[in-house]
Each structure stands twice: as structure tokens, then as C-alpha cells.
C-alpha positions in Angstrom: 140.3 123.2 100.3 138.7 126.6 100.7 138.7 127.9 104.2 135.3 128.4 105.9 134.5 131.9 107.1 133.5 132.2 110.7 131.0 135.1 110.3 127.5 134.1 109.2 127.3 137.0 106.8 130.2 135.6 104.8 128.3 132.4 104.1 125.9 134.4 101.9 128.4 134.4 99.1 129.0 130.6 99.3 125.5 129.4 98.2 124.9 128.0 94.7 123.8 130.1 91.8 120.6 129.3 89.8 122.7 127.8 87.0 124.6 125.5 89.4 121.3 124.4 90.9 120.0 123.3 87.5 123.3 121.6 86.7 123.6 119.7 90.0 120.0 118.6 89.8 120.6 117.1 86.3 123.9 115.5 87.4 123.1 114.2 90.9 119.3 113.9 90.5 116.4 115.2 92.6 116.2 114.8 96.3 113.6 112.1 96.2 113.9 108.5 97.4 112.6 105.9 95.0 111.7 102.9 97.1 109.1 101.5 94.7 107.5 102.2 91.4 103.9 103.0 91.2 101.9 100.7 89.0 100.7 102.5 85.9 97.1 102.0 84.8 98.0 99.5 82.0 100.5 97.6 84.3 97.8 97.2 86.9 95.3 96.1 84.2 97.7 93.6 82.8 98.4 92.2 86.3 94.7 91.7 86.9 93.7 90.2 83.6 96.6 87.7 83.5 95.4 86.0 86.7 94.5 82.4 85.7 90.9 82.6 86.8 90.3 85.9 84.9 91.9 84.4 81.8 89.6 81.4 82.0 86.5 83.7 82.4 87.6 85.8 79.4 88.3 82.7 77.3 84.9 81.1 78.1 83.2 84.4 77.3 84.9 84.6 73.9 83.9 81.0 73.1 80.3 81.6 74.0 80.3 84.8 72.0 81.6 82.9 68.9 78.9 80.3 69.5 76.2 83.0 69.6 75.3 82.7 73.3 75.6 86.4 74.0 73.7 86.3 77.3 76.2 83.9 78.9 79.1 85.8 77.4 77.8 89.1 78.7 77.3 87.8 82.3 80.8 86.4 82.4 82.4 89.6 81.0 80.4 91.7 83.5 81.9 89.6 86.4 85.4 90.2 85.0 84.8 94.0 84.8 83.5 93.9 88.4 86.6 92.2 89.7 88.8 94.7 87.8 86.9 97.7 89.2 87.1 96.5 92.8 90.8 95.9 92.5 91.4 99.3 91.0 89.4 101.0 93.6 91.3 99.4 96.5 94.7 100.2 94.9 93.7 103.8 94.3 92.4 104.3 97.9 95.7 102.9 99.3 98.0 105.0 97.1 96.0 108.1 97.9 96.5 107.5 101.6 100.2 106.8 101.2 100.6 110.0 99.1 98.9 112.0 101.8 101.3 110.6 104.4 104.3 111.3 102.2 103.3 115.0 101.7 103.0 115.5 105.4 106.5 114.1 105.9 108.1 116.4 103.3 110.3 118.9 105.3 110.9 122.6 104.4 114.3 124.2 104.8 116.1 127.5 104.4 118.7 127.5 101.6 121.3 130.1 100.5 121.2 130.7 96.8 122.3 133.7 94.7 123.3 135.6 97.9 119.7 135.3 99.3 117.9 133.0 101.8 114.9 131.0 100.4 112.4 128.7 102.1 111.9 125.7 99.9 110.6 122.1 99.9 113.1 119.5 101.0 112.6 117.7 97.7 113.9 120.8 95.9 117.3 120.7 97.6 120.2 119.8 95.3 123.8 118.5 95.8 126.1 121.3 97.0 123.3 123.5 98.4 124.1 125.5 101.5 121.2 125.1 104.1 120.5 126.8 107.4 119.2 124.5 110.1 117.4 125.7 113.3 115.7 124.0 116.2 112.7 122.0 115.0 113.9 121.6 111.4 113.9 118.2 109.8 117.2 117.7 107.8 116.2 117.2 104.1 119.4 115.4 102.9 122.8 114.2 104.1 125.2 117.1 104.7 128.4 118.3 106.4 128.2 120.7 109.2 130.3 123.8 108.3 129.4 126.1 111.2 127.4 125.5 114.4 126.1 127.0 117.6 125.7 124.0 120.0 124.1 121.9 117.3 122.4 118.7 118.3 119.9 116.4 116.5 117.6 113.5 117.2 118.6 110.6 114.9 116.2 108.0 116.3 114.6 107.4 113.0 117.9 106.2 111.7 119.6 104.6 114.8 116.7 103.8 117.1 118.5 105.9 119.8 116.1 108.4 121.4 118.7 110.7 123.0 119.9 113.7 120.9 123.5 113.6 119.5 125.8 116.6 119.6 127.3 117.5 116.3 130.5 119.6 116.1 131.8 121.3 112.9 133.0 118.8 110.3 130.6 116.0 111.3 127.9 114.6 109.0 124.2 115.1 109.6 121.7 112.8 108.0 118.5 113.1 106.1 115.5 112.5 108.3 117.1 113.6 111.6 115.4 116.3 113.7 117.3 119.4 114.9 116.6 119.6 118.7 119.2 122.3 119.7 121.3 125.1 118.4 121.8 126.3 114.8 124.0 125.1 112.0 125.0 125.8 108.4 125.5 122.7 106.3 126.7 121.8 102.8 124.6 119.1 101.1 126.8 116.2 100.0 124.2 113.5 99.1 120.6 113.7 97.9 117.9 111.2 97.1 119.0 107.6 96.7 122.6 108.5 97.6 121.7 109.5 101.2 121.9 106.9 104.0 118.2 106.6 103.8 118.4 106.2 100.1 120.9 103.3 100.4 118.5 101.5 102.7 115.8 102.2 100.1 118.0 100.5 97.5 118.3 97.5 99.8 114.6 97.4 100.1 114.1 97.4 96.3 116.4 94.4 96.1 114.1 92.4 98.4 111.4 90.7 96.3 107.8 90.7 97.8 106.7 87.1 98.0 103.2 85.8 97.6 101.1 85.3 100.6 100.2 81.9 102.0 96.6 82.2 100.7 97.7 83.3 97.3 99.9 80.2 97.0 97.0 78.0 98.3 94.4 79.4 95.9 96.8 79.1 92.9 97.3 75.4 93.8 93.6 74.8 94.3 92.6 76.5 91.0 95.3 74.6 89.2 94.1 71.2 90.5 90.5 72.1 89.8 91.4 73.1 86.3 93.1 69.8 85.6 90.0 67.9 86.9 87.6 70.1 84.9 89.7 69.8 81.7 90.0 66.0 82.1 86.2 65.5 82.6 85.5 68.0 79.8 87.6 65.9 77.3 86.0 62.7 78.5 82.5 64.0 78.1 83.3 65.4 74.6 84.8 62.1 73.5 81.8 60.2 75.0 79.3 62.2 73.0 81.4 62.1 69.9 82.2 58.4 69.7 79.2 56.9 71.4 76.4 59.2 70.2 78.2 60.8 67.2 77.2 64.3 68.6 80.5 66.1 68.4 79.1 69.6 68.6 76.9 68.6 71.5 79.9 67.1 73.2 81.9 70.3 72.8 79.1 72.4 74.2 78.5 69.9 77.1 82.2 69.8 77.9 82.4 73.6 77.9 79.4 73.8 80.2 80.9 71.2 82.5 84.0 73.4 82.8 81.8 76.3 83.9 80.0 74.1 86.4 83.1 72.7 87.9 85.5 75.6 87.9 84.9 78.1 90.7 85.1 81.1 88.5 83.5 83.2 91.3 86.4 82.5 93.6 88.5 85.5 92.5 85.5 87.7 93.1 84.9 86.1 96.5 88.6 86.6 97.5 88.4 90.2 96.3 85.3 90.9 98.3 86.7 89.3 101.5 90.0 91.2 101.3 88.4 94.5 100.2 85.9 94.4 103.1 88.6 93.2 105.4 90.8 96.1 104.4 87.9 98.5 105.0 87.3 97.0 108.5 90.9 97.6 109.4 90.8 101.2 108.0 88.0 102.0 110.5 90.5 100.9 113.2 93.3 103.2 111.8 95.1 100.4 110.0 95.9 101.1 106.3 96.4 97.9 104.3 98.8 98.5 101.4 98.4 94.9 100.0 95.0 93.5 101.0 95.9 89.8 100.6 98.4 90.3 103.4 95.5 90.3 105.9 95.3 86.5 105.8 99.0 86.1 106.4 98.6 88.2 109.5 96.3 85.6 110.9 99.0 83.0 110.6 101.7 85.1 112.3 103.8 83.1 114.8 106.5 85.8 115.7 106.1 89.5 116.2 109.4 91.4 116.0 108.9 94.9 117.3 111.1 98.0 117.4 111.1 99.8 120.8 111.4 103.5 120.2 108.1 104.9 119.0 106.4 101.5 118.8 106.5 100.0 122.3 107.4 103.3 123.8 106.1 106.8 123.0 109.5 108.2 122.0 108.7 111.1 124.3 110.9 111.6 127.4 109.2 111.7 130.7 110.4 112.4 134.3 110.3 109.1 136.1 112.2 109.6 139.4 113.4 112.6 141.4 116.2 111.7 143.9 117.2 113.9 146.7 119.6 113.4 149.6 116.7 112.2 151.7 114.7 109.9 149.4 114.1 108.8 145.8 110.5 109.6 144.7 108.9 107.8 141.7 106.5 110.3 140.2 105.5 108.3 137.1 102.2 107.3 138.6 102.0 109.8 141.6 99.3 112.4 142.0 101.6 114.7 144.1 105.3 115.0 145.0 107.2 116.1 148.1 108.5 119.6 148.6 112.2 118.6 148.1 111.3 117.0 144.8 109.4 120.1 143.8 112.4 122.2 144.6 114.7 120.0 142.5 112.2 120.1 139.6 111.9 123.9 139.9 115.7 124.3 139.8 115.9 122.1 136.7 113.2 124.2 135.1 115.2 127.4 135.7 118.3 125.7 134.2 116.4 124.8 131.0 115.8 126.7 127.8 112.2 127.8 127.0 110.8 127.1 124.5 113.0 124.1 123.6 113.0 121.1 121.3 115.3 119.1 123.5 113.2 116.2 124.8 114.5 116.4 128.3 113.7 120.1 128.6 110.2 119.4 127.3 109.8 116.6 129.9 110.8 118.9 132.7 108.3 121.6 131.5 105.5 119.0 131.3 106.3 117.7 134.8 106.2 121.3 136.1 102.8 121.8 134.5 101.6 118.7 136.2 103.0 119.0 139.7 104.2 122.6 140.4 101.8 124.5 142.7 103.5 127.8 143.6 106.6 129.9 142.8 107.6 132.4 140.2 108.2 130.6 136.9 108.5 133.8 134.8 112.1 134.7 135.7 114.2 135.6 132.7 117.7 134.4 132.1 120.3 137.2 132.2 123.1 135.0 130.9 123.6 131.4 129.7 126.6 129.1 129.8 125.4 126.5 127.3 126.2 122.8 127.0 129.4 122.1 125.1 131.3 118.9 124.4 133.9 120.0 127.0 131.4 121.3 129.6 128.4 118.9 129.8 126.4 121.3 132.0 123.8 124.0 131.2 124.1 127.0 133.6 121.6 129.8 133.5 122.0 133.1 135.5 118.7 134.5 136.8 118.1 137.8 138.5 116.2 137.4 141.8 115.5 140.7 143.6 118.8 142.6 143.4 121.1 139.6 143.2 122.0 136.9 140.7 121.5 133.1 141.1 122.9 130.3 138.9 121.0 127.2 138.2 122.6 124.1 136.8 121.6 120.8 135.1 123.7 118.4 133.2 125.7 115.2 133.1 126.0 113.9 136.7 129.8 113.6 136.4 130.1 117.1 135.1 127.8 118.5 137.9 129.7 116.6 140.6 132.9 118.2 139.3 131.4 121.7 139.2 130.1 121.3 142.8 133.5 120.0 143.9 132.0 117.2 146.0 133.9 115.5 148.8 134.7 111.8 148.7 131.7 110.8 150.8 129.2 112.9 148.9 130.8 111.8 145.6 130.4 108.1 146.5 126.8 108.6 147.5 125.7 110.5 144.4 127.7 108.2 142.1 126.1 105.1 143.6 122.6 106.7 143.1 123.4 107.6 139.5 124.6 104.0 138.7 121.5 102.5 140.3 119.2 104.6 138.2 121.2 103.9 135.0 121.0 100.2 135.6 117.2 100.6 135.9 117.2 102.0 132.4 116.9 105.7 133.3 118.6 108.7 131.7 120.0 110.8 134.6 120.6 114.6 135.0 122.0 116.2 138.1 120.6 119.5 139.4 122.5 122.1 141.3 122.3 125.8 142.4 124.8 128.4 143.3 125.4 128.3 147.0 124.5 132.0 147.6 123.3 135.0 145.5 125.9 137.3 144.1 125.8 141.0 143.2 127.6 140.7 139.9 127.0 138.5 136.8 129.6 135.7 136.8 132.1 135.6 133.9 132.5 131.8 133.9 130.3 128.9 135.0 132.9 127.6 137.5 133.6 131.0 139.1 130.9 130.3 141.8 130.5 127.6 144.4 127.5 125.3 143.8 125.4 122.9 145.9 124.0 119.7 144.4 120.3 119.2 145.2 119.5 116.0 143.5 119.0 113.9 140.4 116.2 113.9 137.8 115.7 110.6 136.0 114.0 110.3 132.6 112.5 107.4 130.8 110.8 106.9 127.5 107.4 105.6 128.8 105.8 102.6 127.3 102.4 102.9 125.6 99.8 102.0 128.1 98.1 99.4 125.9 101.3 97.4 125.2 101.4 95.0 128.2 97.8 94.0 127.5 98.6 93.5 123.8 101.7 91.4 124.7 99.6 89.2 127.0 97.0 88.8 124.2 99.8 87.8 121.8 101.0 85.1 124.2 97.5 83.7 124.6 97.3 83.6 120.8 100.5 81.6 120.5 102.4 84.5 119.1 106.0 85.0 120.3 107.1 88.6 120.8 110.7 89.8 120.2 111.9 93.3 120.9 114.7 94.6 118.6 116.1 98.0 119.4 119.1 100.3 119.0 118.9 101.4 122.6 121.2 100.4 125.6 120.9 96.9 127.0 119.8 98.0 130.4 117.2 100.2 129.0 115.9 97.4 126.7 115.9 95.0 129.6 113.9 97.4 131.8 111.3 98.0 129.1 111.0 94.3 128.3 110.3 93.6 132.0 107.7 96.4 132.1 105.7 95.1 129.2 105.8 91.5 130.4 108.2 90.0 127.7 109.3 86.5 128.4 113.0 85.9 129.2 113.4 89.7 129.7 116.6 89.3 131.6 118.4 87.7 128.6 119.7 90.5 126.3 122.0 90.2 123.3 123.7 93.2 121.8 124.6 93.8 118.1 128.3 93.5 119.0 127.7 90.1 120.6 125.6 89.0 117.6 128.4 89.8 115.2 130.7 87.3 116.9 128.2 84.4 116.4 128.0 82.1 113.5 124.6 81.6 111.8 124.2 78.3 113.6 124.9 79.9 117.0 122.6 82.8 116.2 119.8 80.4 115.3 120.2 78.7 118.8 120.2 82.1 120.5 116.9 83.0 118.7 115.3 79.9 120.3 115.2 81.6 123.7 116.3 85.3 123.5 113.5 87.8 123.1 115.5 91.1 123.6 118.1 92.4 121.2 119.7 95.8 121.8 122.3 98.0 120.1 121.5 96.3 116.8 122.2 97.7 113.3 119.7 97.7 110.4 121.8 94.7 109.1 121.3 92.9 112.3 117.5 93.4 112.2 117.4 92.2 108.7 119.5 89.1 109.5 117.3 88.2 112.5 114.1 88.3 110.5 115.7 86.2 107.7 116.8 83.5 110.2 113.4 83.4 111.8 111.8 82.9 108.4 114.3 80.2 107.5 113.0 78.3 110.7 109.5 78.3 109.2 108.2 81.2 111.3 105.7 83.6 109.9 107.2 86.9 110.9 105.5 90.2 111.5 107.9 93.1 111.9 106.9 96.5 113.2 108.9 99.7 113.0 108.8 103.4 112.2 112.4 104.4 111.3 114.5 104.1 108.2 116.6 101.6 110.1 113.6 99.3 110.3 112.9 99.3 106.5 115.0 96.4 105.3 113.6 94.1 108.0 110.0 95.4 107.2 110.5 94.4 103.6 112.0 91.0 104.4 109.4 90.0 107.0 106.3 88.1 105.9 104.3 91.1 107.2 105.9 94.5 107.5 104.0 96.9 109.8 105.0 100.6 109.7 103.9 103.5 111.9 101.9 106.1 110.1 102.1 109.1 112.4 105.8 109.1 113.0 107.1 106.7 110.5 109.3 107.6 107.5 108.4 107.4 103.9 110.9 104.6 103.4 109.4 102.5 106.3 105.8 103.0 105.0 106.8 102.1 101.4 108.6 98.9 102.6 105.6 97.8 104.8 102.5 95.8 104.0 100.3 97.6 106.5 100.6 101.1 108.1 99.2 101.8 111.6 97.8 105.3 111.2 97.5 105.8 115.0 100.9 104.1 115.9 99.0 101.9 118.4 100.6 98.6 119.3 97.1 97.1 120.0 96.2 97.7 116.3 98.7 94.9 115.4 96.8 92.4 117.4 93.5 93.6 116.0 95.0 93.0 112.6 95.9 89.5 113.6 92.4 88.9 114.9 90.8 90.1 111.7 93.3 88.0 109.7 92.3 84.9 111.6 88.7 85.7 111.2 89.0 86.2 107.5 90.7 82.8 107.0 88.1 81.1 109.2 85.2 82.7 107.2 87.0 82.1 103.9 87.1 78.4 104.6 83.4 78.4 105.4 82.8 80.2 102.1 85.0 77.9 100.1 83.3 74.8 101.6 80.0 76.3 100.7 81.1 77.1 97.1 82.4 73.6 96.5 79.3 72.1 98.0 76.8 74.1 95.9 78.7 73.2 92.7 77.9 69.5 93.1 74.1 69.8 92.7 74.6 72.3 89.8 76.9 69.9 87.9 74.7 66.8 88.9 71.3 68.2 87.8 72.8 69.6 84.6 74.2 66.2 83.4 72.1 63.5 85.0 69.3 64.2 82.5 71.8 64.1 79.6 73.8 61.1 80.6 70.7 59.0 81.8 68.3 60.2 79.2 65.8 61.7 81.7 62.7 63.2 80.0 63.4 66.9 81.0 66.5 69.0 80.8 66.6 71.2 83.9 69.4 73.8 83.6 70.8 75.6 80.7 74.0 77.6 80.6 72.3 80.8 81.5 70.9 79.2 84.7 74.4 78.0 85.7 75.9 81.5 85.1 73.1 83.1 87.0 73.6 80.7 90.0 77.4 81.0 90.1 78.0 84.7 89.2 75.0 86.3 91.0 73.7 84.3 93.9 76.9 82.6 95.1 79.2 85.7 95.4 76.3 87.6 97.0 76.0 84.8 99.6 79.7 85.0 100.4 79.1 88.5 101.8 77.3 86.7 104.6 80.4 84.7 105.5 82.6 87.7 105.3 80.3 89.5 107.8 80.3 86.5 110.2 81.5 87.1 113.7 84.6 85.4 114.9 84.4 82.1 116.8 84.6 82.5 120.6 88.0 80.9 120.8 89.6 82.6 117.8 92.4 84.4 119.8 92.9 81.4 122.1 94.1 79.2 119.3 97.6 78.6 118.3 98.6 80.1 114.9 97.6 77.8 112.1 100.4 75.7 110.5 101.8 77.4 107.4 101.6 74.0 105.7 97.9 73.6 106.5 96.0 73.7 103.1 93.1 76.0 102.7 91.0 73.0 101.6 91.9 70.5 104.2 90.5 67.0 104.7 87.7 68.1 107.1 86.5 70.9 104.9 86.7 68.8 101.7 84.7 66.0 103.3 82.1 68.4 104.7 81.8 70.0 101.2 81.2 66.6 99.6 78.6 65.6 102.2 76.6 68.9 101.9 76.9 68.7 98.1 75.5 65.1 98.2 72.5 66.1 100.3 71.8 69.2 98.2 72.0 67.1 95.0 69.7 64.5 96.6 67.2 67.3 97.4 67.3 68.7 93.8 66.9 65.3 92.2 64.0 64.4 94.6 62.2 67.6 93.7 62.7 66.8 90.0 61.0 63.4 90.3 58.4 64.4 92.8 57.3 67.2 90.5 57.5 65.1 87.4 55.5 62.1 88.8 53.1 63.7 91.3 52.8 67.5 91.0 53.1 68.2 87.2 49.5 67.6 86.4 48.7 69.4 83.2 51.6 71.8 83.5 54.3 71.9 80.9 57.7 70.3 81.4 59.0 73.7 82.3 57.2 73.5 85.6 59.6 70.6 86.5 62.7 72.5 85.7 61.3 75.6 87.5 60.5 73.7 90.7 63.9 72.0 90.5 65.6 75.4 90.2 63.7 76.7 93.2 65.0 73.8 95.3 68.5 74.5 94.1 68.2 78.2 95.1 66.7 77.5 98.5 69.2 74.7 99.1 71.9 77.2 98.6 70.3 79.7 101.0 69.8 77.0 103.7 73.4 75.9 103.3 74.5 79.4 104.2 73.0 78.9 107.6 74.6 75.4 108.0 78.0 76.7 107.0 78.2 79.6 109.4 80.2 77.2 111.6 81.9 73.9 110.9 81.7 72.8 114.5 78.3 74.1 115.7 74.8 73.3 114.5 73.0 76.1 112.6 70.5 76.4 115.5 73.1 77.2 118.1 74.8 79.6 115.6 71.5 81.4 115.3 72.1 83.2 118.6 74.8 85.2 116.9 73.3 87.9 114.7 74.4 88.5 111.1 72.4 91.2 109.5 73.6 90.3 106.0 71.6 87.1 106.1 68.4 89.0 106.0 69.5 91.1 103.0 70.8 88.1 101.1 67.6 86.0 101.7 65.3 88.9 100.9 67.2 89.9 97.8 67.7 86.3 96.4 64.1 85.3 97.0 62.9 88.6 95.5 65.0 88.0 92.3 63.8 84.4 92.2 60.1 85.4 92.4 60.5 88.0 89.7 62.3 85.5 87.4 59.4 83.1 87.8 56.3 85.3 88.0 57.3 88.5 86.0 56.2 88.2 82.4 59.2 88.7 80.1 61.7 87.8 82.7 60.4 84.3 83.1 60.6 83.8 79.4 64.3 84.9 79.5 65.0 82.1 82.0 62.5 79.7 80.5 60.5 79.5 83.7 56.7 79.1 84.2 54.7 80.3 87.3 54.4 77.5 89.9 51.3 76.9 92.0 51.5 77.2 95.8 51.9 73.4 96.4 54.7 73.1 93.8 56.6 76.0 95.3 56.3 74.9 98.9 57.3 71.3 98.2 60.4 72.6 96.4 61.3 74.7 99.5 60.5 71.9 102.0 62.6 69.3 100.2 65.6 71.7 100.1 65.2 72.3 103.9 65.1 68.6 104.7 68.2 67.9 102.7 70.2 70.7 104.5 68.8 69.6 107.9 70.2 66.1 107.4 73.6 67.7 106.5 73.5 69.9 109.6 72.9 66.8 111.8 75.8 65.0 110.2 78.6 67.6 110.0 79.4 68.0 113.7 79.8 64.2 114.1 81.8 63.9 110.9 84.1 66.8 112.0 84.8 65.2 115.4 85.5 61.8 113.8 87.9 63.3 111.3 89.8 65.2 114.0 90.2 62.0 116.1 91.6 60.2 113.1 
């Protein structure tokens, strides 16, 4: 093996040439991690049009087109185009946001090529490149450290450990780590998918993304309705053919029955709900990568959260300052004592400025907050830096005509440097252990006993006096305890999974109010357990520390196997496999890695823990409102089918609805009305309920019964208007007046049912106190279109309507209102009776 020169200038000849760069890129690939393939235009189009409901719409449109009914075919095809456009818009918006996040995360680095130093994008680095790393650089690929000057880096995105790691020559540094101290020259030995991050990405790719609960439920519902519609269609066609010898009429009637029975507007309704739900979340800094996942969030039973950067800020902060006299907690204090100020000042003098080391930054921030007087502009004359052998930082400052040494570092190393006696050593060791058990990171602070006239040659050539200890913590996000409490009230269990120390994890769990916070299992302990034993541990333990990515992935899989709906939050590469495996993967957007964001279903753009609970609330609200919309859609199909076929089956004198009327009702009015339900405010007890059972069907017994009842009353209203107009109000008007008045009742019955379906457990009068602005728009828009279709010449001929007189119009509205009023009086009692039984 070629020896490595010690002088930096000699590294200039060891970089790759341009030809080798091209060769290595072709052999080893680009430095890009492929975690998922973007859907091409045609792949996305194929995915949309192969949905069962879309295929049905297209098939019916083609049949109508062949039969010459171009109007009906055109309306159906327009609805298909609308669904495709909405889906494409949502997909493009999401991919654009993800691309913007990815570009922000791409690091730049200095590379030696052709004997020169170039600043290039991290993605342009190739295998074998020689790169120069300085404080603040993000490492672009896995590499071996060839030369270093006190090199240390923060690997928390990989390990979950927030404390920097010292890296001597010969050690590996990993893609995604942040250089927080020193300088280093490295040789790239893995790029792209061959890096440690890339290997995790490969594991993610192997995890298939399952369908959401709602997608499964809707598929089942559509399939069942399809079988019902197909069976009735065949029966009706055979009836017309054998009984009346009208085979063509039977075929047309059967096809129209399929349109009336099948909820072909359901895909559009779902798309509207999820698209608007995703928009609502985006206003709260939550990016939804897969909009249908919103509903699954509402069913979440367990929330597994990473600690570093998710529950905590991943920003070190001074928590306590301990002197000989007392220990002062300054986390929430407005001022500190003079001894604590003195210790803080000495620690500041012993720190490098500016610095990327999180502890140095915390000391500087604390100085800015509390320090009131003193000269902070003293320049260091000489430094004795931190080394693996000497875990202290000593800085020599000139004060007047003398030199003073300031020290900070590992307590044990400072104790040794100060040559403490047995009594003092026992005292400070006890204080250090107490702080460590509370979850703090501890540094000791000392100062040379007296000024000296000459600059010392070695750090231990002077006597030192210890002044105290500075304790650091990674503070929790202020909103987290409230969010945890909200989760518990909502019946959601919270589990913290971290790579940090057990005592630190226990302390954080206690601060945020996690249940059973005293019980902690480490990754090492988990490795000794069988799957059965681990399953038992998961029944009670809510804190897991020192866990590997494999451990996180295993915990999530076991929770899912127990029937839990698991939401997993995280920001690092080490979280990505668990994010992908969980029912809902939640990644952090500000600090999260590309791999974590690609693996997740939603991304928190502000990294706020409370946004997760807001997502759960919106998910529950969407499911609630979707049930209302579904009950409404099933209910309004009953009068449409009834008034279409009663005149045919029972030889009534006037045919009311044609195919164009049915298409108009289902593809224009009904989807528009569902916007009202999407905009409906949440019920008052939404976040006080337990998560819904995953086995609970979307169309449960209560909803189905209510749908049948409201459909019956609506059908009764429509039939009543038919006979009232025919027998008493027709006068000399044409038969079209009967079908027009019946259609008016059908439309207003739909509108009034919207009010009745705003709640399944409250009357529409009590629900009126909660405003929903969309109701006004839908009522005004629908009534306006109805009036134009009746009274505007040309348009009324298209729909085969005639103008109604005032009495005919008002009776049609009144009958519709009475029918819905009877349903509203019935539904609350029926719901209570069904829940009791």
C-alpha cells in the first residue's frame, strides 16, 4: 500500500485525473441515492385509468357513444378527465416540494483533481476522489480519513447520537455526517447506493407500500356494489326480453340501472376530500406525499418517535452550572449568580470562536443571554487542543502583561490536570455522576492558579484550580408535553425510540410526560430477547435506547403484527427503514435527510411535533366527514333509481328521468355537494375518542341503515310530488310539467339532505349553530343552475323541462322539505337504538 505523505502540499498529486473521474463514474456510478423511482407521465396515467371505477366510467361512456347518446358519453368522459387532472396536479405539487427539499440538502465539497482544488456539488463526487473537509462541511459520501487535524463530526442523522465523534486517521467517515471540528483529507471509498445511507435506501426499496385502510374499504365497497348492480342489470334485461320482448329496451334499461346504482362519483369525492385535506395540512406546514394516507393517520393507535431532532431540538443548551457552593439550574432562570457567571466566562475563554461544536455554541449562547460585564474580546495566544489522549481544551490568553490558561474538558481529564486531593476528587466525582444520571453531558472548567510571565510549553506545566461543572442537555421542544397529553386523550400510545444513552432517554421521557418512563430497554437487551419476549416487552415499555436501525424496524413490524396502526416519526437515515415499514411514516423536512423524506408518507416542513397530532385530527375529521358524504351519496341514489324505474315497471303514465338527468344529478350536483361535507367542522369530541377499530367498515350498520331511511323518505317525497302534480296541479300543462316538478323535488331533497347529514347524532337544527360557508355557495349555485335549466329557453329543451308556475314550484320544494324533516326526526333515535343493540 502506498504511504501517505504528511505534508498537505503532497496530497495535491494524489487526486484523480479527469480521465479517472469519468472512468470511476461509469464503473461505480453517480453519487446519488435511488430510494424510489419517480412515476413517469404514462405510468401515472395508467395507474389512474386502471382504477375499477374509472374503467367503469370509460366503459359506460363508450357504450353510450356507440348507441348515439353523445351527451351522456361526454359528461361521463369529462368527469374522468377531471379526476385525472386533480390527481396529476396533486402528484406534481408534492414532487416539486420534495425536489426543493432535496436540492437544499445537496452538500458542496472541495475536491483535489488534476493537481488543483475544485468546489463541486456533492452529487458530482466519484469513487476514489480526494476531498478536503473543514468545519461546517456535510460529508458527501463514505470515505477513509487519510490526514486529520483534530477531526470530529456529528453523526446523529445516522446513529441518533447527538454528541460529536472524534475520528483519527484510518477511520471511516460517513455520508450525511456534519464536520464540527478540525480539518481532514479523505479518500472516497463508496458512493451512491453503496454508502451506508445507500444500503438503508436499498432496504427501504424492498419494503412494499401497502394500501391504506380506506383504499381497501372503498375497493371492497365498489366491488360489492358492482356485483349488486350487475345482477340487477341482468335481471332487468331478461325481464324486458322474455316478458315484454323488448330486448333493446332491456339492454338500455339495464345499463341505465348500472349508472343509477353504481356510485361513479365516489372516486371524484375521494379525490376532492384528500386533495383538500392535503391542502389544509400544507397550510400547517405538513406536506402529504400520498394523500390517501391522511385517513390512516386518523386511525393511528401508536406513535413511535425518534428523540433527537423530533422530541428534542438537537441543539445543545447549558442546563446546570455547578460550583463548590451550589448547583444552579439556569434552564428557566432569568439571571444567574456571580460564581456561575465566573464559571461560564472561564468556559467561554476556553472555547474556540467561531465554532461548529454544539457545546461551544451552547456556551456562547448562554453568555449572550446571561453575561453582564467583563472583557470577552481577549485573543488566544496559544491553544492546546482536544486530543484522544488529552480530553481537555486549554487556551492561553494574555491579560495585562501576564498569561492565563483556561481549561474545559472531560471531568476526569480536568480532575487529573488539577491534581485534586482525595476529598475534592470524591466531591467532584459524585457531582459528575449525579448530573450524568440526570441525563446531562458534563464538562469541567478550570483556570491556571496564577498568571505567568511566559507562555507555557505544555498544558500540564502549570498548576490549575477547578471552578465547577457545566452541564448540557438537548432541550425538548416546548410543545411536546402538550402534544403527548393530547395523544393520550385521543387514545394514542406514544413510544420513544432513540440511539441515545438510557439515562438521557429516561430523563427526556419523564420531562415530556411519557407513561412508564422509568422502564427503559436498550438495543443490547433487545437482541437477547426472542420475538415472543419482545412482544411482551412492547406491551408496557415505552422507551427504547441505544437501538440500531434494525431494532427500530423490528419494533415497528411487531407492533403492526399486533394489529396496531403505527405512525413512526424520524429525521435521520437510521429512521428510514422504520418509516417505510410503518403504516404512516412521518419525516422531518427542515433537518431530515433525503432518504428519510423519500421513505415517509408525510413530511413536517417545520419539524414541529404538534403537527403530527394536527395531522391525526384532520385524518379523523376526514373519515368522519367522508362517512357523512358516503351516507348521503347512497341515500340520494335510492330516489334516483326509484323514480327512474317505477314508471317503467308499473306502467305509470309519465317517464320522469332520462339518462341525461341521472348523469346531471350524479356527476354535477352530488360531487359539488360533497364539498360541503369536506368543509364541515369536526365534532366536539373528535380528539377525545379512542382510535377507530381498523376492522370497522367504512359503511357500517348505522350508516347503512340511516342511508336506507333517508333514501326511503326522499323517494317517498319524489313519488308524492309526481302524483300530486299529475292529479291536482297539472291542469292544462303538458306531461313535461310533471317530470319537471318531480325533478325539482329530487334536487331540493338532495339539498335538504345535506343539512340533515352534517351530523349523524345531532339534528340539523342544532348543527345550524356551526357555520359552514360552503352550504351557501352550493345552495345558490345548484338552485341557480336548476332555474336556468327550467326557465332559460334552449337549456330547458336540452333537459326536456318546461317552466313551472309558482304553485307547482313551491309544492315541489315543500314536499321535499317535509320528507327530509321526517328523516331528521328519525335518525337520532335510530342511531341510539342501533348503538344499544
